[in-house]
N, C-alpha and C positions, 0 to 999 in steps of 0.2 A: 601308191606310195609303197615302197619296199622297206621293211623293217628287217634287219638281219643281225644276227649276234652269235657270239660263242655260246656253248651250252652252259646252263646254270649248274655250276659244280659244287655249290655250297652243300655240305653234308646234311641230308634231311635227318632231323632229331629222331623221327619215328623208326628209321633204319629199315632192314629187311628188304622185302620185295619192292616196297614203294621206293626205296633209294635207287634200286637198280632200273627202275622204270624212268628215273629222272636224270641220272648221271649219263653223260654222253649224248643227251638229247639234241638232235639237230633242230636249230631253231630258225631255219630259214623259211620264210613264207612267200608264196607266190604273191606278186603285186595284185591288189584288188582294184578294179577300174574306178570305184567311187573314191579311192584315196590315191589317185595317180599323181596328184600335185605333190610338190615339195613340202615337207612338214614346216609349219610356221615356227619361227625362232623360239617362241615362248613354249611351244610343245617339246622341241628339241632339248631346250635348257631343262625343262622339268624332267624329261626322261633321263638325261645324263645325270641329274641330281638323284633320281630314283636308283639309278644303277650304282652310283657311290654309296648311297644308304645300304643298299641290299648287300654289297660286298663287304661293308663294314659291320653287318649284323644288325643294322637298324631297320628292322623289317616294317615297323608301323610307319616310320618316316618314308620308307620306300613306297608303301602303298599309297600314301598321301600324294607323292610327286607323280607316280604313275597315273593316279587318278586325274591329276591336273593336266597331264599330257593327253590323256584319254579325252577329256572335255574339250580341248582344243582341236585335237585330230584323232577321233575315234579309230581304233585299229585293234583286231583281235590279239595281236601279240602283246599288247599292253594289258589285256584281260588276262593272258596267260601269266604275265609277270606278277600281277596282283595275286593270282592263284598261288604261285610259288612262294610269295611272301607270306600269304596266310598260312600256308602249309608249314613254313618254318616257325610261325607263331603258335603251331600246334592248333590252330582254329580249322579243324578238318572239315567242318560243316561249311564254312565259307570258302575254303579252298575247292571243295567239291562243286560248289555253286558256280564258282568262277571258271573252273575248267570246263563245266558244261556250257556255259556261256560262251567260252572260247570256241568250242566245237560248233556251237550254233552259228557263230560269225564266220567261221572258216570251216565249212563242211567237208572241204577237199583237202584239208590240211595233211601234209605227208606224214605227220607225227600222230595222226588220229589214233591208230591202234595202241600206241604207247600211252597216250593221254587217257583213253578209255580204261586201260588196265589200271592207271594210277587212281582214276575216279572209283573204280571198284575197291581198291585197297583202302582208300580214304573213307569211303562210306562204311566199311567195316570198323575202321578206327574211330570214326564219328560216333558209331552205334555203341561202341564199348566205353566211351567217355561218360562220366556221370552227368546227367542232365539236371540242371536246377529247374524249378518251376518256370514254365514258359507259356507264352501265348502266341497266337499267329497274327502278324501284321500284314495287311494287304494294302499296297500303296498303288493308286491309279492317278494318272494325270492327263490333262489335256493341255498340249499334245502329249502323245506317248514318247518314249524314248528319253525321258528326263532322268539325270543321274540322281540317285537316292543316297544321302549320307546319313548314317545313324551314329549318333555321338561322335561326329567328326570323321567317321571311317566310312568309305564307300561300301555300299551294300549291293549295288546292282543298278539296273535301269528299270523304268516303269513299262509295262505293268510288273509288279513285284510282290512275291509272297515270301516272308521271311520269319522264322521263329526267333523270338527275343525273350530274354529274361523278363520276369515280372518287375514292375516299378517304372520309374519315369525314363523315357527315352526321348532324346532330341532328334528329331527327323527334319532334314533339309531336303528339298526337292528343287533342282536347278537344271536349267537347259540354256545353252548359249542363245543369246538374243531374246531371252525371256526374263521375267522377274523371278527372284528367288523366294521360295516359300519355306519358312522355318517354324516348326511347332513343337511344343513339349507334349508328349502323348503318354498316357498312363496305361501300361500293359498289365493285364490281370491273368491269373492262372487260367489256362484253357480257354482263354477268350479269343475270339476272331474279331479283330478291330479292322475296319475298312477306312482307309484314310484317302479321301479323293482331293485332288488339287487341280484348280484351273490356273495355269500360268499366263500371264499378260505379257504380250510383245512389248519390248522396252519402248518402242515408239509410241505405245498407247499408255505407258505408265505416267500418271500425272507427275510432273516435276515442279509443280507450283505450290507445294506445301510450304516451303520456306518463303516463297514470294507471297503466298496467301496470308501468312501470319503477319509479314511486313505490311501488306496492304490494309489488313484489319487494324493494325496498330496505327498506321497513318491516319486512317478514317476516324479512329477514336480520338486521336491527338488533334486532327483537324476540327472535329465536331466540339471537343473541349475548348479549343482556342476561339472558335466562332462564338460559342456561348459566353466565354470570358469577355470577348470583344463587346457583345451586346450588353453584358452588365457593366462593364467600364464605360461604354458609350452612353449608357443610362445615367451614370454618375456625372459624365460631362454635360449632358442636357440639363441635369439638375442644377449644376453650377451656372450654366447659361441662363436658366430661368431665374436664378437668384439675382444674376446681374441685371436682368430686365426688370425685376421687381424693385431693386435699388434705384435704378435709373428712372423708373416711373413714380418714384417716391411711395410705393406701396410697402417698402421695407427700408428701414433706416440702417445706415452702416457708415463707419468712419472710412477715411481714405485708405488706411492700411488694410482694413478688412475687405474693402473692394478689391485691391490688388491681389490679396491672398486668394480670394475667390476666383479671380481671373486666372491666376497661375495655375490653380488647381484644375479648372476647367480645360485650359490649354493642355496640361499634362495628361488628363484622362482622355482628351480627344486624340492626342498622338498615340497613346498606348492602345486605345481602342482600334485605331487605324491599323496598327502594327499586328494586333491579335487577329483582327478580321482577315487581313492579307495572308498572314502566315497560315490561319486555320483553313481558309479556302484553297491555298496551295496544297497543303497536306491532304485535304480531302479529296481534291481533284486527282492528285498522284495516286492515292490509294484506290480510288475507284478505277482508274486506268489500269493499275496493276491487277486488280480483281477480274476486269474484263479481259485482259490479254494473258493472265497467268495460265490458263488451260491450254494455250497454244504452244507453249515452249516445250521443245522436244526433250525427252529425258536423256541423260547422258548414258553412254555405253557403260556397261559394267565389265570389270575384269573377269576373265574366266578362272575357274576354280581348279585346284590341283589334281594329279593324276598318275601314271603307271610305270612298269618295268620289264624288259626282256631283251628287245632287239634294238639295234643302233640305227639311227636315221641315216 
C-alpha cells in the first residue's frame, strides 16, 4: 500500500532547528510488500478524519483517528503522523518514541536523515522539560504487536516500555482479531511495573454469557414451576381423597360442600398440570441453552481508532 501526502507544514511550537527539520519534509514512502493491498474503507475514513483534525489544530483527536487507521491497516506513515501530532502537543517524549518506531518500520525511508535529526532535537527538548514523579510501565502481550492505549491515547505496540506519571493509569491492550484487555494500573514513583496480557482469539471468546444467564434463569423458573405444580397437585389429591371419604361415608358433608370440594379439586388439578408442563418446558429449554451455549461463535469486534500523514 502506498501512502503519499504533502509535507506537514504546521508550525512547530518549539521552533528553531526542529521546525527546519520538518517543514518541507517529503512524505512519500516506497510501497511495502506487506501492505500492497488497497486500504480498507474504514482505514481511509479514519485517516482522512485525522488529517482534518491535524490541520484544524485538534492534535489529540488526530492521534486517535490515525491510531484507528493504523489498527486496521498498519503503516509507518501513520506512525509518523502520530509523532507529528505528539510534537505539536509538546509531548516531546512521545513524539521521539513514535519517530523511532517509524524508522524501525521503514528503515530505508528517504527522509531518515531528517527524522533522525528531529529525534536528536526532540530528545534535548524532552530532557529540558520538568519531569514529574514517574514510574516505568512494561507491557507485554501474547501475541506481540498489540496496540497499547494509555488513558485513551496510543502509546505504541507490545512489547512496550514507557515512563508514566504516578497515580492511576487506564491501560488498554488490543489487537485485531483478539479480545481487548483493559485494566486500571497504579504507577508509583521509581517503580517498574510489568503488565502481561494474554489476548484471546475472538473465535475462542465465550459469547454465551448472556445466554448462560438466561439459561440459568429458565432452569430456576422451570424448577420453581415444577415444585409449585407438585404442591398444587398435592392439594388436588387431598380434595380427591376428601371426596372418596364422603362417598364411602367416612366423612359427612352436605351436597353443596361436596360440589365445592369437587370444584376445588378440579381447579387444583388443572393448575398443577399447567405448572408442571410450563416448568418442564422452561427447565428443558434452559438445559439445552447451557449445553449449546459454549458453541456459539463470538461476534467480530469493531477495530479501534488511528493515524495521520499520507493519503491513501
